[in-house]
N, C-alpha and C positions, 0 to 999 in steps of 0.2 A: 514591532516589538517582539513578535513570535514569527519564526520562519520554519517551514518544513521543506526539506530538500531531498528529492528522490535521486537515486543512482542505481547503476547496474543494468540498465536497459541496453539493447543491442540487437544485432541480427543473429539468429540461430536457425538451424535446420529442423524440420519436423522430427519430433522424437527427442530433441535435445532439451537442455535444462538451462535455467537462468535464475539468478537470485537477485531480487531487488531489495534495496535498503532505503529507509526514510529516516533521517535524523532531524529531530526538532531542536531548535536553539532559541535563545533569547531569555526573557525573565520568566522562566517557567517554574511553577510550583509543583504541578502534577498533571498528568494526562490520564483521563479516563479511557473511554473507548478509542481504539484506532482502527483504521480500515483502509482498504485498497479499492479503488474504483478504475474502470477503464472506459475509453471511448474511441471507437473506430470512426474514420471519416464518414459522415452521412448517417451515422448511427447514434442512438441515444446512449447516454452514460448509464453504466450498470455497475452494481455492487459486485465485487469479486470476492472478498473476504473481509471479515472483521474480527476483532479480538478485544475483549474486555481487559480491564486493568489486572484482573486476577487470572487471566489466561483462557477464558472461555472463548470458543471460536465458532464462527459461522461461515459457510461457504455457498456461493452460487452452485446450482446444480451442475452447470456446465463445467466446473473446475474441480469439484469435489472428488477426492481420491488422487488428483494430479498435483494440486497446489497445497502448500502448507504455510499458514501465517503464524508468525511468532513475534515476540517483542522482548526487549531488554530495557526494563524500567529505569535502571541506573544510568543507562545511556540515552534515554528518551528516544529510542530507535525501534522502529517496526520493520519486519522483514517479510518478504514473500518469496518462498522457494517454489519455483515453477518447474515441474518435471513433465516429461512426455508432451511437450508443447505441440500445438496444432496450428495450422495456418489461421484458423478462426480466432486464435488468441492474439493476433496481431491488433495492436491498439496503442494508444497513449494511456499509460497507467499513472494514476494519481493517488497519493496517500492523503489521508485526512486524520485528524485527531480532535477530540474534545479536550481543549487545553485550558488549564487554569494558570493565569499569569500571576506572578508575585504581586500581592496586594489585592487580588480579586477574591471574591467569595462565590464565584460562579464560573462555569466553563463556557467557552465559546469555540465553535468549529473553526478549524484552520485547515488550509489546503497547500499542498505542494504544487510546484510548477509542472510536474508531469515528466515522465521519461518514456521514450519510444521503445516498444518491443515489436520486433518484426520477425515472424516465423515464415521462412520461405526456403524452398529447395533450389 
């Protein structure tokens, strides 16, 4: 009943930029916190960036200063602007959100299917 879909991944050269989008759809009343995670093959999943409903942000040390997370509440969409990309940024990126569906009085975590980001020369 609630779906999150990431887009914008692809292949870029080191130092390049990429912008990821994640749109939530379904019977959505509101979304509290939203965030981006990534997972490389054989590696554990890690939090990349998060943003509250009011716009407060948090970043992993490895991306702080290079990545920017933002959201458009009217569109139920969260973005991740990635600048000065490095090979170690290569991973599948997943978005998440604490979603309240229509008729619910509580939020539940929802996840997208992931989008591949590859940084290579």
